[in-house]
MARZA-778637 format. One record per atom (N, C-alpha, C, O, CB): residue in one letter; residue number from 1; x, y, z. Coordinates in steps of 0.02 Angstrom, whole numbers, plus 50000, padded with zeros to 5 digits. Atoms other than C-alpha are relative to their C-alpha. Glycine has a CB too. Layout:
REM MARZA-778637
PT resn resi     X     Y     Z
PT    A  NUM     X     Y     Z
...
This chain:
REM MARZA-778637
PT resn resi     X     Y     Z
PT    M    1 49968 49941 50044
PT    M    1 49835 49438 52164
PT    M    1 50015 49950 49946
PT    M    1 49995 49963 49890
PT    M    1 50072 50048 50034
PT    P    2 49976 50005 50048
PT    P    2 49916 49313 52074
PT    P    2 49921 49944 49951
PT    P    2 49926 49922 49894
PT    P    2 50085 49968 50019
PT    E    3 50075 50027 50026
PT    E    3 49713 49225 52035
PT    E    3 49993 50069 49943
PT    E    3 49984 50055 49884
PT    E    3 49923 49994 50077
PT    K    4 50041 49944 50043
PT    K    4 49670 49424 51957
PT    K    4 50058 50002 49936
PT    K    4 50040 50025 49882
PT    K    4 49985 50091 50049
PT    L    5 49961 49995 50037
PT    L    5 49837 49404 51865
PT    L    5 49966 49958 49943
PT    L    5 49943 49977 49888
PT    L    5 50062 49985 50027
PT    G    6 50012 50079 50050
PT    G    6 49794 49225 51784
PT    G    6 49931 50031 49970
PT    G    6 49927 50027 49908
PT    G    6 49984 49903 50056
PT    A    7 50066 49980 50034
PT    A    7 49611 49302 51750
PT    A    7 50007 50050 49944
PT    A    7 49960 50055 49904
PT    A    7 49953 50031 50050
PT    L    8 49988 49946 50032
PT    L    8 49685 49442 51655
PT    L    8 50031 49988 49918
PT    L    8 50027 50016 49863
PT    L    8 50045 50037 50047
PT    R    9 49939 50040 50040
PT    R    9 49812 49322 51567
PT    R    9 49946 49980 49941
PT    R    9 49955 49982 49880
PT    R    9 50047 49920 50048
PT    E   10 50033 50073 50026
PT    E   10 49681 49215 51508
PT    E   10 49923 50054 49945
PT    E   10 49899 50041 49890
PT    E   10 49959 49928 50102
PT    R   11 50021 49940 50046
PT    R   11 49570 49373 51445
PT    R   11 50021 50040 49955
PT    R   11 49987 50070 49913
PT    R   11 49988 50035 50023
PT    L   12 49987 49955 50079
PT    L   12 49684 49459 51332
PT    L   12 50032 49963 49950
PT    L   12 50071 49916 49958
PT    L   12 50051 50067 50006
PT    P   13 49970 50052 50065
PT    P   13 49723 49399 51155
PT    P   13 50060 49988 49992
PT    P   13 50094 50037 50009
PT    P   13 49988 50020 49934
PT    K   14 49952 50013 49987
PT    K   14 49877 49309 51133
PT    K   14 50052 50032 49936
PT    K   14 50016 50062 49896
PT    K   14 49994 49933 50018
PT    V   15 50008 49987 50045
PT    V   15 49993 49355 51002
PT    V   15 50031 49935 49945
PT    V   15 50072 49891 49960
PT    V   15 50021 50063 50002
PT    G   16 50012 50045 50045
PT    G   16 49984 49253 50848
PT    G   16 50034 49999 49958
PT    G   16 50087 50026 49973
PT    G   16 49953 50000 49980
PT    M   17 49917 50016 50028
PT    M   17 50100 49206 50698
PT    M   17 49974 50050 49956
PT    M   17 50022 50086 49943
PT    M   17 50036 49912 49965
PT    R   18 50046 49933 50021
PT    R   18 49970 49347 50599
PT    R   18 50036 50045 50024
PT    R   18 50087 50057 49990
PT    R   18 49923 50010 50029
PT    N   19 49961 49950 49960
PT    N   19 50037 49474 50712
PT    N   19 50094 49980 49986
PT    N   19 50129 50027 49968
PT    N   19 49970 49990 50093
PT    I   20 49926 50010 50005
PT    I   20 50216 49420 50697
PT    I   20 50027 49998 49934
PT    I   20 50080 50024 49918
PT    I   20 50019 49940 50032
PT    K   21 49980 49995 50067
PT    K   21 50216 49383 50516
PT    K   21 49985 50076 49980
PT    K   21 50005 50090 49924
PT    K   21 49960 49945 49954
PT    T   22 50023 49934 50041
PT    T   22 50152 49567 50485
PT    T   22 50065 50045 50035
PT    T   22 50080 50099 50008
PT    T   22 49903 50035 50022
PT    A   23 49961 49985 49974
PT    A   23 50286 49608 50592
PT    A   23 50081 50011 49951
PT    A   23 50110 50055 49921
PT    A   23 49990 49956 50051
PT    V   24 49943 49998 50071
PT    V   24 50434 49539 50493
PT    V   24 50000 50008 49940
PT    V   24 50052 50006 49906
PT    V   24 50026 49957 49986
PT    A   25 49997 49993 50071
PT    A   25 50364 49569 50333
PT    A   25 50022 50087 50007
PT    A   25 50055 50114 49963
PT    A   25 49916 49977 49955
PT    V   26 49985 49923 49992
PT    V   26 50382 49761 50398
PT    V   26 50063 50027 50001
PT    V   26 50081 50079 49973
PT    V   26 49977 50023 50057
PT    V   27 49954 49993 50000
PT    V   27 50537 49743 50444
PT    V   27 50059 49962 49963
PT    V   27 50118 49973 49974
PT    V   27 49997 50003 50045
PT    V   28 49982 50033 50084
PT    V   28 50597 49638 50288
PT    V   28 49991 50083 49960
PT    V   28 50041 50117 49945
PT    V   28 49917 49919 49959
PT    C   29 50017 49951 50038
PT    C   29 50512 49788 50200
PT    C   29 50055 50057 50006
PT    C   29 50087 50080 49958
PT    C   29 49932 50020 50020
PT    Y   30 49955 49952 49986
PT    Y   30 50621 49920 50306
PT    Y   30 50079 49987 49987
PT    Y   30 50121 50023 49958
PT    Y   30 49989 50014 50067
PT    F   31 49914 50015 50028
PT    F   31 50791 49836 50292
PT    F   31 49993 49996 49926
PT    F   31 50042 50030 49910
PT    F   31 50040 49916 50029
PT    L   32 49987 50006 50065
PT    L   32 50772 49811 50103
PT    L   32 49984 50070 49967
PT    L   32 49977 50076 49906
PT    L   32 49959 49941 49972
PT    F   33 49971 49938 50010
PT    F   33 50782 49986 50096
PT    F   33 50043 50040 50023
PT    F   33 50059 50090 49993
PT    F   33 49973 50027 49999
PT    Y   34 49942 49964 49934
PT    Y   34 50907 50046 50241
PT    Y   34 50046 50006 49947
PT    Y   34 50072 50061 49945
PT    Y   34 50034 49948 50081
PT    P   35 49921 49981 50027
PT    P   35 51053 50026 50114
PT    P   35 50003 50044 49958
PT    P   35 50055 50065 49932
PT    P   35 50039 49949 49968
PT    L   36 49985 49963 50045
PT    L   36 50990 50134 50011
PT    L   36 50006 50068 50022
PT    L   36 50004 50114 49981
PT    L   36 49960 49991 49954
PT    R   37 49982 49909 49963
PT    R   37 51021 50300 50127
PT    R   37 50051 50002 49988
PT    R   37 50067 50055 49962
PT    R   37 49997 50027 50082
PT    W   38 49903 50007 50028
PT    W   38 51206 50260 50092
PT    W   38 49990 50030 49929
PT    W   38 50044 50057 49917
PT    W   38 50046 49897 49989
PT    V   39 49994 49968 50101
PT    V   39 51177 50328 49886
PT    V   39 49944 50075 49989
PT    V   39 49937 50109 49939
PT    V   39 49949 49912 49922
PT    G   40 49991 49930 49980
PT    G   40 51105 50479 49950
PT    G   40 49881 49992 49971
PT    G   40 49843 50039 49962
PT    G   40 50092 50069 49930
PT    I   41 50053 49977 50037
PT    I   41 50916 50422 49881
PT    I   41 49930 49956 50064
PT    I   41 49870 49950 50053
PT    I   41 50009 49967 49898
PT    G   42 50052 50076 49954
PT    G   42 50821 50288 50033
PT    G   42 50008 50087 50072
PT    G   42 50027 50144 50083
PT    G   42 50076 49863 50033
PT    M   43 50039 49958 49923
PT    M   43 50752 50351 50207
PT    M   43 49991 50071 49991
PT    M   43 49934 50089 49979
PT    M   43 50051 49998 50078
PT    E   44 50018 49923 49997
PT    E   44 50767 50538 50204
PT    E   44 49987 50023 49914
PT    E   44 49951 50071 49902
PT    E   44 50075 50050 50040
PT    G   45 49997 49973 50071
PT    G   45 50786 50554 50000
PT    G   45 49902 49974 50007
PT    G   45 49854 49973 50046
PT    G   45 50075 49949 49925
PT    T   46 50077 49998 50016
PT    T   46 50641 50508 49895
PT    T   46 49972 49921 49996
PT    T   46 49916 49911 49973
PT    T   46 49987 50043 49922
PT    L   47 50024 50067 50024
PT    L   47 50621 50318 49886
PT    L   47 50044 49965 50088
PT    L   47 50101 49962 50111
PT    L   47 50040 49969 49895
PT    G   48 50000 50046 49936
PT    G   48 50604 50219 50059
PT    G   48 49956 49951 50008
PT    G   48 49926 49919 49964
PT    G   48 49992 50034 50057
PT    P   49 50025 50084 49982
PT    P   49 50530 50079 50161
PT    P   49 49903 50040 50015
PT    P   49 49860 50000 50034
PT    P   49 50061 49948 50109
PT    F   50 50059 50005 49960
PT    F   50 50358 50183 50205
PT    F   50 49956 49963 49960
PT    F   50 49944 49904 49974
PT    F   50 49971 50065 50022
PT    Y   51 50056 50052 50022
PT    Y   51 50228 50125 50086
PT    Y   51 50013 49931 49999
PT    Y   51 49964 49899 50019
PT    Y   51 49978 50011 49937
PT    A   52 49987 50036 49989
PT    A   52 50311 49980 50075
PT    A   52 49966 49952 50066
PT    A   52 49942 49896 50062
PT    A   52 50049 50020 49992
PT    C   53 50024 50042 49934
PT    C   53 50262 49934 50267
PT    C   53 49932 50007 49995
PT    C   53 49891 49963 50005
PT    C   53 50025 50027 50076
PT    I   54 50085 49988 50022
PT    I   54 50099 50016 50222
PT    I   54 49941 49919 49975
PT    I   54 49890 49894 49998
PT    I   54 50008 50060 49913
PT    A   55 50031 50032 50028
PT    A   55 50069 49887 50096
PT    A   55 50013 49930 50039
PT    A   55 49964 49895 50049
PT    A   55 50014 50009 49933
PT    A   56 49978 50071 49976
PT    A   56 50148 49730 50175
PT    A   56 49935 49988 50069
PT    A   56 49905 49934 50075
PT    A   56 50103 50001 50032
PT    V   57 50048 50000 49952
PT    V   57 50024 49772 50336
PT    V   57 49939 49996 49962
PT    V   57 49913 49940 49966
PT    V   57 50004 50058 50046
PT    I   58 50063 50028 50048
PT    I   58 49879 49769 50226
PT    I   58 49981 49946 49990
PT    I   58 49934 49913 50012
PT    I   58 50001 50011 49943
PT    C   59 50001 50079 50026
PT    C   59 49919 49622 50138
PT    C   59 50014 49950 50034
PT    C   59 50011 49894 50009
PT    C   59 50040 49985 49953
PT    M   60 49972 50057 49958
PT    M   60 49976 49522 50271
PT    M   60 49909 49959 50024
PT    M   60 49881 49989 50070
PT    M   60 50061 50042 50084
PT    Q   61 50038 50033 49988
PT    Q   61 49824 49409 50290
PT    Q   61 49987 49926 50043
PT    Q   61 50033 49896 50070
PT    Q   61 49991 50004 49956
PT    S   62 49990 50066 49929
PT    S   62 49759 49250 50406
PT    S   62 50008 49930 49936
PT    S   62 50000 49872 49955
PT    S   62 49894 49987 50076
PT    S   63 49991 50048 50052
PT    S   63 49787 49144 50234
PT    S   63 50037 50008 49926
PT    S   63 50015 50051 49887
PT    S   63 49937 49983 49989
PT    I   64 49963 49956 50078
PT    I   64 49914 49158 50064
PT    I   64 49955 50000 49964
PT    I   64 49969 50046 49926
PT    I   64 50065 49969 49953
PT    E   65 50058 49977 50038
PT    E   65 49755 49156 49968
PT    E   65 49991 50084 50007
PT    E   65 50008 50132 49972
PT    E   65 49933 49960 50028
PT    Q   66 50015 49952 49993
PT    Q   66 49697 49282 50044
PT    Q   66 50029 50073 49982
PT    Q   66 50010 50120 49948
PT    Q   66 49992 49989 50044
PT    S   67 49935 49947 50032
PT    S   67 49850 49390 50037
PT    S   67 50018 50013 49958
PT    S   67 50045 50068 49956
PT    S   67 50048 49999 50006
PT    V   68 49996 49996 50082
PT    V   68 49870 49367 49851
PT    V   68 49949 50041 49982
PT    V   68 49957 50096 49955
PT    V   68 49992 49931 49959
PT    R   69 50053 49955 50019
PT    R   69 49694 49418 49832
PT    R   69 49992 50068 50016
PT    R   69 49960 50107 49981
PT    R   69 49951 49978 50018
PT    Q   70 49989 49911 49980
PT    Q   70 49737 49596 49944
PT    Q   70 50040 50016 49951
PT    Q   70 50029 50060 49909
PT    Q   70 50040 50025 50077
PT    G   71 49944 49960 50033
PT    G   71 49890 49609 49865
PT    G   71 49983 50012 49926
PT    G   71 50011 50060 49899
PT    G   71 50070 49961 50005
PT    V   72 50002 50000 50068
PT    V   72 49838 49591 49696
PT    V   72 49950 50070 49996
PT    V   72 49966 50118 49960
PT    V   72 49972 49922 49966
PT    S   73 50047 49950 49988
PT    S   73 49681 49712 49743
PT    S   73 50026 50077 50021
PT    S   73 50003 50131 50005
PT    S   73 49958 49972 50052
PT    R   74 49948 49950 50007
PT    R   74 49817 49822 49801
PT    R   74 50034 50038 49987
PT    R   74 50049 50089 50017
PT    R   74 50015 50004 50001
PT    V   75 49957 49993 50056
PT    V   75 49926 49827 49647
PT    V   75 49955 50031 49983
PT    V   75 49967 50091 49982
PT    V   75 50030 49950 49960
PT    I   76 50029 49964 50071
PT    I   76 49777 49872 49537
PT    I   76 49972 50055 50006
PT    I   76 49958 50092 49960
PT    I   76 49950 49966 49962
PT    G   77 50012 49939 49990
PT    G   77 49720 50005 49647
PT    G   77 50055 50042 50008
PT    G   77 50048 50101 49994
PT    G   77 49963 50004 50046
PT    T   78 49930 49963 49995
PT    T   78 49874 50074 49671
PT    T   78 50047 50018 49913
PT    T   78 50079 50068 49900
PT    T   78 50053 49939 50055
PT    L   79 50016 49973 50080
PT    L   79 49895 50067 49464
PT    L   79 49974 50045 49977
PT    L   79 49995 50088 49938
PT    L   79 49970 49971 49966
PT    L   80 50050 49967 50047
PT    L   80 49749 50136 49426
PT    L   80 50015 50087 50020
PT    L   80 50024 50135 49983
PT    L   80 49908 49969 50019
PT    G   81 50000 49938 49973
PT    G   81 49763 50278 49545
PT    G   81 50065 50040 49975
PT    G   81 50066 50099 49960
PT    G   81 49995 49993 50077
PT    G   82 49912 49969 50027
PT    G   82 49960 50312 49492
PT    G   82 50001 50025 49938
PT    G   82 50036 50074 49925
PT    G   82 50065 49939 49993
PT    V   83 50015 49991 50061
PT    V   83 49906 50317 49323
PT    V   83 49960 50038 49965
PT    V   83 49965 50040 49904
PT    V   83 49990 49962 49986
PT    M   84 50049 49983 50001
PT    M   84 49767 50411 49324
PT    M   84 50025 50069 50039
PT    M   84 50004 50123 50019
PT    M   84 49949 49949 50023
PT    G   85 49987 49943 49960
PT    G   85 49844 50534 49452
PT    G   85 50067 50024 49928
PT    G   85 50065 50080 49902
PT    G   85 50030 49976 50103
PT    L   86 49966 49958 50057
PT    L   86 49992 50553 49304
PT    L   86 49959 50018 49943
PT    L   86 49984 50058 49904
PT    L   86 50057 49964 49971
PT    L   87 50041 49953 50054
PT    L   87 49860 50599 49184
PT    L   87 49963 50059 50008
PT    L   87 49941 50103 49971
PT    L   87 49955 49968 49973
PT    V   88 50024 49903 49984
PT    V   88 49797 50738 49290
PT    V   88 50046 50051 49998
PT    V   88 50035 50109 49979
PT    V   88 49973 50019 50074
PT    L   89 49939 49977 49991
PT    L   89 49969 50781 49324
PT    L   89 50031 50041 49927
PT    L   89 50061 50095 49924
PT    L   89 50041 49935 50024
PT    L   90 49983 49979 50048
PT    L   90 49995 50788 49140
PT    L   90 49958 50072 49961
PT    L   90 49978 50115 49922
PT    L   90 50003 49942 49970
PT    L   91 50065 49948 50032
PT    L   91 49827 50900 49098
PT    L   91 50024 50066 50044
PT    L   91 50026 50122 50019
PT    L   91 49897 49970 50022
PT    D   92 49982 49950 49932
PT    D   92 49888 51003 49276
PT    D   92 50039 50049 49938
PT    D   92 50023 50101 49909
PT    D   92 50064 49957 50084
PT    D   93 49954 49940 50014
PT    D   93 50049 51051 49196
PT    D   93 49970 50041 49916
PT    D   93 49960 50101 49909
PT    D   93 50095 49960 49993
PT    W   94 50061 49942 50041
PT    W   94 49951 51105 49024
PT    W   94 49976 50049 50015
PT    W   94 50001 50104 50002
PT    W   94 49944 49984 49986
PT    L   95 50051 49947 50000
PT    L   95 49816 51198 49075
PT    L   95 50034 50048 50065
PT    L   95 50034 50110 50061
PT    L   95 49911 49966 50015
PT    K   96 49975 49970 49950
PT    K   96 49895 51253 49232
PT    K   96 49937 50073 50054
PT    K   96 49947 50129 50077
PT    K   96 50072 50030 49957
PT    Q   97 50044 49979 49953
PT    Q   97 49727 51297 49328
PT    Q   97 49979 49977 50052
PT    Q   97 49937 49935 50036
PT    Q   97 49960 50009 49982
PT    P   98 50018 50020 49934
PT    P   98 49694 51255 49516
PT    P   98 49933 49997 50001
PT    P   98 49917 49966 50051
PT    P   98 50023 50042 50053
PT    V   99 50073 50013 50004
PT    V   99 49510 51254 49485
PT    V   99 49986 49937 49970
PT    V   99 49960 49887 49996
PT    V   99 49964 50052 49962
PT    V  100 50016 50062 50023
PT    V  100 49513 51141 49347
PT    V  100 50053 49924 50009
PT    V  100 50051 49868 49981
PT    V  100 49989 50019 49929
PT    T  101 49965 50040 49948
PT    T  101 49628 51044 49440
PT    T  101 49965 49969 50054
PT    T  101 49990 49918 50077
PT    T  101 50046 50036 50028
PT    G  102 50058 50004 49953
PT    G  102 49507 51020 49555
PT    G  102 49957 49961 49976
PT    G  102 49956 49903 49997
PT    G  102 49969 50059 50016
PT    L  103 50055 50037 50036
PT    L  103 49371 50959 49454
PT    L  103 50043 49954 49977
PT    L  103 50013 49906 50000
PT    L  103 49956 50035 49945
PT    L  104 49972 50038 50058
PT    L  104 49493 50849 49343
PT    L  104 50027 49953 50076
PT    L  104 50044 49894 50069
PT    L  104 50068 50046 49930
PT    L  105 50003 50070 49947
PT    L  105 49518 50758 49529
PT    L  105 49923 49991 50005
PT    L  105 49922 49934 50028
PT    L  105 50039 50013 50090
PT    G  106 50062 50042 49981
PT    G  106 49337 50718 49550
PT    G  106 49990 49955 49969
PT    G  106 49977 49898 49989
PT    G  106 49944 50025 50000
PT    V  107 50004 50043 50087
PT    V  107 49331 50654 49362
PT    V  107 50055 49931 50046
PT    V  107 50033 49875 50059
PT    V  107 50062 50066 49894
PT    G  108 49928 50066 49976
PT    G  108 49507 50535 49444
PT    G  108 49961 49959 50023
PT    G  108 49948 49906 49995
PT    G  108 50069 50014 50067
PT    V  109 50054 50038 49967
PT    V  109 49382 50483 49569
PT    V  109 49976 49948 49977
PT    V  109 49991 49889 49985
PT    V  109 49951 50029 50009
PT    I  110 50047 50030 50053
PT    I  110 49266 50432 49459
PT    I  110 50017 49936 49968
PT    I  110 49989 49881 49972
PT    I  110 49992 50046 49947
PT    V  111 49992 50020 50052
PT    V  111 49344 50366 49342
PT    V  111 50059 49927 50016
PT    V  111 50077 49881 49979
PT    V  111 50021 50065 49954
PT    T  112 49945 50047 49943
PT    T  112 49470 50259 49466
PT    T  112 49949 49947 50042
PT    T  112 49965 49890 50061
PT    T  112 50045 50062 50071
PT    I  113 50063 50046 49982
PT    I  113 49310 50184 49534
PT    I  113 49989 49970 49966
PT    I  113 49994 49911 49983
PT    I  113 49946 50017 50011
PT    W  114 50062 50030 50068
PT    W  114 49217 50137 49369
PT    W  114 50049 49931 49983
PT    W  114 50031 49874 49970
PT    W  114 49987 50070 49905
PT    L  115 49950 50069 50038
PT    L  115 49388 50030 49318
PT    L  115 50010 49969 50050
PT    L  115 50033 49913 50046
PT    L  115 50078 50011 49960
PT    C  116 49963 50069 49936
PT    C  116 49423 49952 49478
PT    C  116 49947 49961 49994
PT    C  116 49953 49901 50004
PT    C  116 50017 50020 50099
PT    N  117 50073 50042 49998
PT    N  117 49221 49904 49453
PT    N  117 50000 49940 49929
PT    N  117 49970 49888 49917
PT    N  117 49922 50069 49988
PT    V  118 50012 50035 50073
PT    V  118 49254 49846 49280
PT    V  118 50059 49935 49987
PT    V  118 50065 49895 49940
PT    V  118 50011 50067 49932
PT    L  119 49974 50056 49997
PT    L  119 49379 49734 49331
PT    L  119 50009 49965 50052
PT    L  119 50055 49928 50070
PT    L  119 50042 50003 49978
PT    R  120 50028 50057 49941
PT    R  120 49290 49665 49473
PT    R  120 50056 50007 50067
PT    R  120 50067 49959 50104
PT    R  120 50003 49905 49963
PT    R  121 49980 50002 49933
PT    R  121 49396 49734 49616
PT    R  121 49992 50049 50047
PT    R  121 50039 50087 50060
PT    R  121 50056 49990 50002
PT    P  122 50051 49970 49969
PT    P  122 49289 49816 49718
PT    P  122 50056 50030 50072
PT    P  122 50046 50080 50107
PT    P  122 49926 49938 50016
PT    A  123 49984 49985 49951
PT    A  123 49411 49820 49844
PT    A  123 50062 50058 49989
PT    A  123 50080 50091 50038
PT    A  123 50011 49939 50033
PT    A  124 49967 49959 50007
PT    A  124 49538 49928 49758
PT    A  124 49989 50073 50000
PT    A  124 50033 50115 49994
PT    A  124 50019 49983 49962
PT    C  125 50033 49941 50024
PT    C  125 49434 50069 49740
PT    C  125 50047 50047 50050
PT    C  125 50088 50084 50025
PT    C  125 49907 50002 50009
PT    A  126 49985 49977 49933
PT    A  126 49488 50136 49927
PT    A  126 50068 50045 49968
PT    A  126 50071 50103 49948
PT    A  126 50015 49931 50067
PT    I  127 49934 49999 49997
PT    I  127 49677 50126 49903
PT    I  127 50000 50053 49888
PT    I  127 50041 50092 49863
PT    I  127 50040 49886 50021
PT    G  128 49989 49980 50082
PT    G  128 49661 50188 49697
PT    G  128 49991 50074 50016
PT    G  128 50036 50110 49996
PT    G  128 49937 49964 49933
PT    C  129 50011 49935 49987
PT    C  129 49583 50359 49762
PT    C  129 50062 50023 50040
PT    C  129 50099 50065 50015
PT    C  129 49934 50010 50035
PT    V  130 49958 49984 49932
PT    V  130 49696 50379 49914
PT    V  130 50070 50004 49956
PT    V  130 50114 50037 49984
PT    V  130 49998 49930 50073
PT    V  131 49943 49988 50030
PT    V  131 49841 50366 49774
PT    V  131 50012 50051 49961
PT    V  131 50066 50079 49951
PT    V  131 50014 49958 49971
PT    L  132 50000 49945 50058
PT    L  132 49781 50490 49646
PT    L  132 49998 50057 50051
PT    L  132 50032 50106 50038
PT    L  132 49930 50000 49938
PT    C  133 50002 49934 49962
PT    C  133 49736 50614 49798
PT    C  133 50066 50012 50000
PT    C  133 50091 50060 49972
PT    C  133 49968 50004 50072
PT    V  134 49918 49978 49968
PT    V  134 49920 50599 49867
PT    V  134 50041 50038 49939
PT    V  134 50074 50090 49940
PT    V  134 50054 49918 50026
PT    V  135 49954 49977 50061
PT    V  135 49991 50610 49687
PT    V  135 49974 50073 49993
PT    V  135 50017 50116 50001
PT    V  135 49991 49952 49923
PT    I  136 50019 49929 50013
PT    I  136 49892 50771 49655
PT    I  136 50005 50044 50062
PT    I  136 50039 50095 50068
PT    I  136 49929 50004 49973
PT    I  137 50014 49939 49938
PT    I  137 49866 50865 49798
PT    I  137 50055 50013 50048
PT    I  137 50057 50068 50075
PT    I  137 49938 49979 50052
PT    N  138 49951 49986 49946
PT    N  138 50034 50826 49917
PT    N  138 50076 50007 49963
PT    N  138 50128 50008 49995
PT    N  138 49997 49935 50059
PT    H  139 49932 49978 50035
PT    H  139 50173 50860 49761
PT    H  139 50008 50034 49972
PT    H  139 49962 50024 49932
PT    H  139 50027 49974 49971
PT    S  140 50011 49954 50055
PT    S  140 50201 50992 49655
PT    S  140 50090 49991 49961
PT    S  140 50137 49961 49987
PT    S  140 49973 50094 50037
PT    G  141 49960 49994 50049
PT    G  141 50330 51022 49505
PT    G  141 50029 49928 49985
PT    G  141 50003 49878 50010
PT    G  141 50049 50051 50017
PT    A  142 49989 50059 50057
PT    A  142 50428 50887 49388
PT    A  142 50009 49921 50065
PT    A  142 49995 49862 50056
PT    A  142 50097 50024 49937
PT    D  143 49976 50056 49943
PT    D  143 50478 50773 49548
PT    D  143 49931 49946 50014
PT    D  143 49938 49887 50030
PT    D  143 50023 50047 50084
PT    R  144 50046 50025 49998
PT    R  144 50293 50733 49554
PT    R  144 49987 49945 49970
PT    R  144 49959 49897 49996
PT    R  144 49970 50032 49992
PT    Y  145 49989 50073 50028
PT    Y  145 50316 50609 49417
PT    Y  145 50013 49940 50007
PT    Y  145 49983 49888 49995
PT    Y  145 50025 49997 49978
PT    W  146 49940 50041 49971
PT    W  146 50457 50525 49482
PT    W  146 49954 49976 50062
PT    W  146 49935 49917 50067
PT    W  146 50081 50048 50021
PT    Y  147 50047 50031 49925
PT    Y  147 50346 50529 49674
PT    Y  147 49958 49919 49977
PT    Y  147 49972 49863 49999
PT    Y  147 49918 50075 50026
PT    T  148 50010 50045 50004
PT    T  148 50232 50426 49589
PT    T  148 50014 49952 49973
PT    T  148 49995 49898 49994
PT    T  148 49974 50004 49999
PT    I  149 49966 50106 50001
PT    I  149 50319 50280 49503
PT    I  149 50057 49981 50062
PT    I  149 50085 49929 50046
PT    I  149 50065 49974 49904
PT    L  150 49966 50014 49942
PT    L  150 50425 50263 49661
PT    L  150 49942 49985 50051
PT    L  150 49957 49930 50074
PT    L  150 50049 50059 50020
PT    R  151 50053 50022 49972
PT    R  151 50262 50246 49766
PT    R  151 49990 49931 49985
PT    R  151 49997 49884 50024
PT    R  151 49949 50037 49984
PT    I  152 50008 50035 50027
PT    I  152 50221 50140 49645
PT    I  152 50017 49929 50025
PT    I  152 49985 49883 50052
PT    I  152 50018 50021 49956
PT    G  153 49949 50057 49982
PT    G  153 50370 50025 49661
PT    G  153 50012 50000 50066
PT    G  153 50056 49958 50074
PT    G  153 50067 50005 49966
PT    E  154 49977 50008 49938
PT    E  154 50388 50044 49849
PT    E  154 49913 49939 50010
PT    E  154 49930 49880 50021
PT    E  154 50017 50095 50054
PT    T  155 50040 50034 49995
PT    T  155 50204 49956 49862
PT    T  155 50018 49940 49982
PT    T  155 50032 49898 50025
PT    T  155 49957 50021 49977
PT    L  156 49999 50045 50008
PT    L  156 50227 49836 49753
PT    L  156 50066 49946 50044
PT    L  156 50066 49884 50040
PT    L  156 49995 50011 49937
PT    V  157 49934 50037 49967
PT    V  157 50396 49774 49858
PT    V  157 49947 49990 50082
PT    V  157 49956 49954 50131
PT    V  157 50097 50068 50005
PT    G  158 50019 50013 49929
PT    G  158 50281 49791 49997
PT    G  158 49948 49939 49992
PT    G  158 49946 49905 50043
PT    G  158 49965 50072 50039
PT    V  159 50052 50049 50027
PT    V  159 50142 49663 49922
PT    V  159 50042 49957 50019
PT    V  159 50041 49934 50076
PT    V  159 49972 49998 49924
PT    A  160 49980 50068 50002
PT    A  160 50266 49527 49874
PT    A  160 50032 49976 50068
PT    A  160 50033 49920 50094
PT    A  160 50048 49991 49943
PT    V  161 49961 50034 49907
PT    V  161 50367 49540 50060
PT    V  161 49932 49969 50032
PT    V  161 49936 49910 50049
PT    V  161 50036 50085 50076
PT    A  162 50045 50041 49968
PT    A  162 50190 49504 50134
PT    A  162 49980 49951 49982
PT    A  162 49965 49905 50020
PT    A  162 49959 50020 50014
PT    V  163 50001 50096 50034
PT    V  163 50161 49356 50012
PT    V  163 50042 49953 50020
PT    V  163 50032 49897 50042
PT    V  163 50016 49988 49922
PT    V  164 49947 50058 49974
PT    V  164 50320 49290 50043
PT    V  164 50004 49965 50078
PT    V  164 50015 49909 50101
PT    V  164 50071 50032 49992
PT    V  165 49978 50012 49936
PT    V  165 50331 49305 50211
PT    V  165 49921 49961 50004
PT    V  165 49934 49905 50026
PT    V  165 50028 50073 50056
PT    N  166 50038 50036 49973
PT    N  166 50152 49234 50232
PT    N  166 50004 49910 49964
PT    N  166 49966 49866 49986
PT    N  166 49931 50043 49994
PT    Q  167 49985 50058 50012
PT    Q  167 50212 49073 50138
PT    Q  167 50045 49979 50044
PT    Q  167 50031 49933 50083
PT    Q  167 50017 49993 49942
PT    L  168 49952 50031 49960
PT    L  168 50368 49053 50222
PT    L  168 50009 49983 50070
PT    L  168 50044 49938 50093
PT    L  168 50041 50028 49991
PT    L  169 50002 50008 49925
PT    L  169 50336 49073 50400
PT    L  169 49925 49944 50010
PT    L  169 49876 49956 49975
PT    L  169 49992 50091 50042
PT    P  170 50045 50061 49959
PT    P  170 50215 48919 50482
PT    P  170 49937 50055 50015
PT    P  170 49941 50116 50018
PT    P  170 50046 49957 50088
PT    G  171 50069 49986 49984
PT    G  171 50032 48951 50520
PT    G  171 49947 50024 49969
PT    G  171 49888 50017 49986
PT    G  171 49999 50031 50038
PT    G  172 50063 49996 50074
PT    G  172 49941 49014 50356
PT    G  172 49933 49946 50019
PT    G  172 49932 49886 50031
PT    G  172 50045 49960 49905
PT    R  173 50065 50077 49996
PT    R  173 49763 48926 50378
PT    R  173 49978 50004 49930
PT    R  173 49972 50050 49889
PT    R  173 49910 50009 50064
PT    A  174 50049 50031 50064
PT    A  174 49685 48838 50243
PT    A  174 49926 50044 49966
PT    A  174 49875 50039 49999
PT    A  174 49968 49922 50034
PT    E  175 50071 49964 50005
PT    E  175 49539 48950 50155
PT    E  175 49975 49967 50008
PT    E  175 49993 49912 49988
PT    E  175 49972 50031 49956
PT    K  176 50077 50019 50009
PT    K  176 49374 48905 50190
PT    K  176 49990 49989 49934
PT    K  176 50021 50015 49888
PT    K  176 49949 50053 50022
PT    Q  177 50026 50009 50084
PT    Q  177 49290 48842 50036
PT    Q  177 49919 50029 50016
PT    Q  177 49878 50033 49970
PT    Q  177 50002 49896 49961
């Protein structure tokens, strides 16, 4: 039995520093937003750690350079998707036609992907389109403008936390040339 346990232990991957750093970044994001629950805008309110934690997980990479590159793409995609979403929302408020909104969503996807490619950030395309869809499809009323701005801010926090944690904790590999 001990031999089987030893063989199993050798086959299982070890918990590495990237794993630890990712967990630390998520915990930091969570606790950065934690005090806001006492002022009525955090956790169950409109401002919370959810998108910051997602950004931290996605942006934590094997090297600081990769984290920064992923973070920049994440920020660009989030900003483009958010701005495009705000433009579609403004048109939606003016036109008030769900069919037109659906068509504008498609145009917004095209423009978001095109802009990401113009900026030479193809890695930003997917998140830009996701943010656009979330803004347009998941929310209605006046709060959707506020929601968009808050999501962009939460994402920026998560990206910053991931990069800082990756810099401060040991184990970041130098990027191969």
